[in-house]
C-alpha positions, 0 to 999 in steps of 0.5 A: 310185426306182431302185436300183443293180442292180450290187450283189449281195446276200449269200447264206446258205450251205445246210447241211442239217439233219435235224429228226425229229418224229412219225416225219417228217423235215424238212430245214432248210437254215438251222438253223445260223443259230440259233447266235447266237455263231457268227462265220459267222452274225454275219458274214452279218448284218453283210453283210446290213445292209451291203447294205441300207445301200448299197441304201437309201443314196438315201433316207437324207436322207428317212429322217432327215427322217421320223425327226426328224419322228416324234421331234418328236411325242413328248413325251420328258419325261412321266410316267404317271397316278399309281395308289394301291395299298396306301398308296402312289401309283405313278408312272412317268416319263420324262426328256428325252434318256433312253431308259428309265423311272424308277419311283417312289412316294410314301407316302400323299400326291402331295405326299409325297417322292418315292422312286425304286424303279428308274432303268432308265437307271442300270441299263441302263449297260454293256448293248447291250440292257436290259429291266426287267419284272415289278416286284412289291412285297411286301404289306408294301411293304418288297421288290420282285422284278423281272426283267432281260433283257440279251440280247433273248430274253425270258429274264429274271433275277430279283432282289429289292430291299430297298426300305428299304435300297435294297440288292439281295438275294443272290437271282439266278434266271435264265431266268424270265418276270420275273413273280412272285406274293407270299405274304402272309408277305412272305418267299415268292414264286412264279415261272415257269421257262422251258425252255432250248431252247424258252423255253416257260414251263413250271415253277412254283417257290417261293422263300424270300428268306432261303435260297438260290435252289438250295433253291427248291421245284418246285411244278408242271411243265406236262408237256403241251408244247402248254401254257404256265403263268404265276402271279399273285395274286388282286386281294384278295391272298388267293390265288395262282393257277397257270394253264395255257393253250393255244390252246383250253384252260385250267386254273387251280389256287389256294392261300390266300396265307396258306399258301404251303407247302401244296398247290395245288388244281385248280379245274376239271381241263382239258377240251379246248375249255373256256377259263375265267378266274377272279376271286374275290369273298368266298367265291366264284369268278367264272369267265368260260367258254365251257362249255356251248356259250357260244361268246361266253362267259358268267360263272358263280360257285361256292363256293371249297369246291366249285369243279368245273364241275358246281357253276357257277351262271350269273350272266351268261348267254351271248348269241349277239350279244355277246362277253364279253371280261373282267370286273373286280370291286369291293366294290360293283360289277363291270365287264363288257367286252363287244363288240357288232357290233365296238364295245367296251362297258363295263357296270357292275353293282352287286351288289345289282342296283340299277344296271346300265348302260353307260359312255357312249361314241361313235364306231365307230373307237375302243378302250375298255378297263379300265385298271389297277384294283388297289384293290378297296374303291373306286367309282373305275374307271379306263379308257382310250379312244383312236380313230384321230384321238383320242390315248391318254386315261386316265379316271376314272369314279365308279361311284357318282355316274356322273361322268367325269374325264379324267386325262390325254391324250397330248400330240402335240408338233406345233403344228398338230395338231388332231383335227378335221382328220381324218375317221375312219369304219367302212365295210363291204366285201364279200368274194369269198364275199359276207361283209361285212368292217368296215374302220376309216379315217382320212384328212386332211379335205383329202385327196380320195378318188379311184381314185388316192388312196394307201391303206395297208390293215393287216389281221390276223386269227388266234388270236382277236386283234383289232386295235382302232383306235387313235391313232398319232402316227407314222402322221400323217406318212403321213396328212398326205402324202395317204394313207388308212389302214385297219384290215381287221377280218378273219375269224380276230379276235374283232372280231364275236364268237367265231364271226368267229374260228372263220370264220378258222381251220383248213379255213375259213382262206382267202385271202379277196379283198376288193373296195374302192370 
């Protein structure tokens, strides 16, 4: 493809601006572009867009063809798998030719009359951008908090809706994360305020829906600029947590939900390098943490009356070859998400220790994860599964009978789509330092693998973030045209355990070269 070299790209003006921190001065020539309302910034962006359109004009027909092809695989009229919580079935649905979701619920039974909580399509009218997040229904099911962003800056304004009358209450709280945690009195909730400049989540407030937001009480401010905060409810709804987190350190505070006016108590004061997460079961906190050299984490418990680390008692010990990623608590069971040799496994244990087994799954190019399981008193565990050739699937596993039920699988709106037409596999390739790197691959069964076969390789490894293999309907357009697609699970992620992350950071962070054959 040739390009018109006579078209001159726009050049941004350099206006030096000094940034001083830690007695060091850095010159930013393009700091002026931060001003989103500056006519010169808008003019430059428009010139960039115009340049792009001119330079890619020859591909316009093909791009339109691809767009229609990609859109054609999406089922526009769809709905989520319903989940039951606190007396209601909750469903999110999409209608054909509408851009945004509709959030609904039905009392007691799926055959009950539908109640529309939020129609984001109606709410988005008149806005160039619209995002609705953080829907949180009060314990008595009569109110819901929610956050709205119309600027695309993740600065959400909090509102409260009366679900009985359908009216929006006078509460208007700008510049938040959009999330809340309700107290059990149904009148107070806690929320996170963001820094106006950096957008760091840094301050927790308590709001009473009976009073103006100007009267909100500041509960906690995170002074350390390397930390951010969030607030949440425990699964039992008995406690509220405030959590502070940075790259390598976490700290949690708790408060009984029925005493929202009292003071939060720290579970374990922050200690650099100590990461821990907390869940509550009866009169104990269960803690996933990396203390005592447990690089792949372990799970301990402690009485709620004695939360400091010296009281923690191990219940699931550390293993050198198994990364513990998460766990979920139910009345009779607890479910642990593990990763071994790069593959996710879900382990199910009874509290009375009469059962301990793994949820059965096959393959090496899949993603397996616990889905939304808000109910505590149930033997049903809902989880998700997908692979490079298997559309996203939601299952319910009955932990009492060990029976598995497929609730829903993503429907690919393509007449000839058949997972059997694709080959998925995991291979290991050698980096220049001799380390074996896992790579997940997918290609069409009719694609010949030669030195000339086009290959798109994606790789990301940083901050411990792991890119798990998953299905993509848009990727089919590439694979059906003879490409091989691969995901390199490089160092810096948690794919092969926490040590895999350590091998890709700081002084060990190199531009590794991989050889593919």
